[in-house]
N, C-alpha and C positions, 0 to 999 in steps of 0.2 A: 777566265778559267772555263775550259770546256767541260761538258758533262762527263766525257770519258775520263778526263784527268781527275775530276771530282770523285768518280767511281773508284779509280785506282788509289786515290788518296784515302778514301774511306776504308777500302780493303787493307791498306797498309796499317792504318790506325787500329783497325780491328785485330790484325795479326799481332801488332805490338802489344795491345791490351791483353790478348789471349796468352801470349808468351809471358808477359809480366804477371798475369794472374796465376799461371802455371807455376812460375818460379816462386811467387809469394806463398801460395798454398803449400808447395813442396818445402819451403823453408820453415813454414809453420809446423809441418809434420816432422821435420828434422829436429826441431826443438822438443817436441813430444818424445822423440826417440832417445835423445841423449841427455836432456835436461828435465826429465820426468820428476814429479813430486814424490818425495820420500817422507818417512815418519821420523820424528825424533825418538830417542830411547824412551822418554816418558810417554809419548803418544802410543808407541808400540806396546809398552807394558800395559797401558790402560786398555787398549784395544784387545789384547790377548787375555785380559782379566787375570794377570799374574800378581799375586799379593806380595810375594817375597821369594828369595832363593830357597828358604827353608821349606816352603810348600812343595818344592821339587826335590827335596831331600839333599840339598846342596848347602855348603857353607858359603859365607861371603867370599867372593872371589878377590884376587888381586887385580887391580886396574893396571893395564899394561898398554904400551904403545910401541910401534915399530915403524920403520921408514921403508918406502920405495921411492928413491929419489926425493923430490920435494913433497911427496904425499905422506902424511902421517895417518896411520891406521890404528884405531882404538880397539882394544881387546880386553877380554876377561880371562884370567888364568885360575883354574880350580885345581888346587893341589890335593890329591886324594890322601886321606889319613891312613889308608891301608894300601900303600903303593905296591903295584905288581909289574913295575917297569913297562908300562904301556900307556899310550896316549891317543886321544882322538881329537882332531880339530873339526869344529862345526861350522858350516858356512851357510849363511841364510839366503833366502830368496829375494826376488825383485821387490823393492821399495820397503822391505822389512828391516829388522835389526837383529842383533845377536839374541835379544830376548826370545825371538821366535824359535830358536834352536834348543831351548831348555827342554822341550818335550821329548827329545832324543837322549838326554843325558842318563836316564835310568838304564838304558841299554848297556852302558859302559861303566858307569860309576860303581855298580855293584861288582864289576870285574876287577876293581882296583886301579882303574886307569885315570890318569890326570886328563883334564879337559881344557880346551882353549877355543875361544870363539871371538871373532872379530867382525866389525862392521866393514862391508865393502866400501871402496871409495865412493864418495857422494852419498853414502847412506849413514844414518845414525850420527855418531860423533866423529866419524872419519872425514878427512879432507877430500876435495875433488869437486870440480865443476861438472864433469860429465861422467856418465856411466857408459861403458863400452862393451858390455855383455860378455866379458871374458878376455877381450884383447889385451888390455892392460891388467885386468884383475888376475889373470893367470900368473903374472909376475908378482903381484901383491901376495898371492897365495904361496908362492915359492919362498918369499921372505918370511911369510907367516910361519911356515913349517920350520924354517931355520930358527926363527925366534923362539918358537915353542920348544924345540929341541934344546936350545941354549938355556932357557930358563928352567926347564924341567930336568935336564940332564938325561933325557930319554933319547936313545938313538933314533934317527929318522926311520930306520927299517922296523921300528916298534911303534910307529905312529900311523894311524889310519885317518882318512878324511871322510866325513859324511857331509854331503852337500845337498841342498834342497833347491830345485828349480834353477834359478840364476846361479846359485852356489854350486849345484850339481854340475851344470854345464861348464862353469869355471874349473871345477876339479878335474873334469875329463880333459880339458884343454891343457891344464898345467901338467898333468901326468903324461900327457902325449909329448911333452918336451923331454921326457926321460928321467923325471924325478923319481927316485926310489923310496917308496914308503911301504907300509904293510898292506894296505888295501884302500880301495874307494868304494863307498856306498853312494850311489847317485839316485836321489829320489826326484822323479818327474823333470828330467832335463829336456831341453830342446835340442834338436839335431843341428840347426844352423840359424844364424841371425835373420837372414832374409825371410825365411818362411814363417818364423814366429812373429816378426814385426808386421808382416803383411796380414797375418791372421788376426793379430790384435787390432790392427787398423780397421779391418773389415768388420770385426765384431763391434767396434766402437762407433764407426762412422759410415759403414755401408761399403758395398762393392767398389764405389767410385774411387776409394782410396788406392786401389791397384793401379790406377792411371798415374798417380803422383808418387807411388812408392819408390820406383827406381831413382828418380832425381832426389827425393827426400833422403834416401839412404846414402846416395853419393854426397850430398851436402853435409849430412851428419858425420860421415867419415872425414870429410875435409875440415869441418869445424873442430872435431875432437882429435884429429890427426891419427886416424887408425884405419886399417883395411877391413871394411865390412865383410868382404869375401873370405877373409881368414878366420872370421868368427864362426867356427864350425866344429862342435864336439864330434860330429860324425867323422870329419876328416882326421882330427886328432886321435880318435879311437883306434885308428889303424896302427898307430905306433905305441899303444899302451903296453906296458910290461909289468903291471902290477894286478893282482886279483881285483875283479870289479863285480859288484852287485848292482844291477839296475832294478829299481822299484817304481812302478807306475800304475795308477788306477785306470781300469778300463772305462770308467765313467768320468775321467778328467776332461772337462769341456774347455778348459783354459789352454792346456798343452796336451793335445791328444796322445794316447799311449804309443801311437805309431812312431813318434819321435824316438822313444826308447828302443823300439824294434829296429829302427834304422841304424842307431848307434850300435846296438848289439850285433847286428849283421857285419859291421865293419871291424869289429874287434878280432884280432888274429890269434890271440893266445887262448889256450883251453881253459884257463882259470877265470871263467866268466859265468855269470848267472843272471837270469832275468825273471823277475816276479811281477806278473800283471795281476794285481789284486782285483777281486770281484765282489767286494762288500760295499759297493755304492759310495765310495769316497770321492770327494771333490779333489781339486788340484792340490797335491802335496798334503793330503789329509788322511792318507791310509793309516798312519800311525794314530791319529786322533780317533778314527772310526773303530779300529780294533787293535789296541796295543799288543795283546797277547799273540795274535796271529803275526803281527809285524815282527815282534821280538823272535818268534820261532823261525821266521824267514832269515833274519839276520844271524841267529845262532847256528842254523844249518849251514849258511854260507861260510861263516868263520870256522866252523868245525871241519868243513871240507877243504877249504883253501888256505886258512890261516890258523891251523890247529894249536899253535903255541901261543895264541893271543889271549 
């Protein structure tokens, strides 16, 4: 074996090792993207320090479930004792459960609205191996709205959706399909999957993640059978046809407020509003930091664009 041949063989081995390592690391990151760790209902309740529904001024809900193909989604239905023929569906954020959405219930319970909250696929008590950041979740939400309307007898055009983070982004994508409801309130959404995944990766593992991100996203899409490029609330915002309020804290370090600004710019209808809160709230914590100001923003939006709600 000549020294030249040995040199080429060594180079080939190094190239194979580098390619293999690149694929291995990318596969590792693809798992982090779609098979992320979530909380159980009990873990989320404990983490949020919620004692009971009564502490939120709510009765015990009716446990409910609905289907999207083979996926079963678990939900709560709160029937208002003073019904005003209105309903709001509450959609939680990344890795949380429906418990996390109870903080929004006072905004609408006092209006006489029924409430409905369900766990995203792969979250809480719902089925699903993978999370797809809105690709399949938008169809789950479509079925959730149908189920809520059926169980409550409230017409869909009298049902609003309030989503937080992952849920907000899902709501925008769902309504971009043409679903007709009363309104959307989207708190702290991301504008597209690529940018938020890369940011999260850099935050957790450093700038080197950007080298692996393209292949990791490609592998994630193939493993969970979805198109990562299609996961874009900013793209779906162009076809929205229902009033929408975007709320985002200017001090959100997790998903910067510029994501909401990008979505807002893409919305073509005049029934839109954006509120960039300036009271030093963390990601999706504007309502926690100042409930009264948050409620005033919501009330002003509803008064202007959904006056009969």
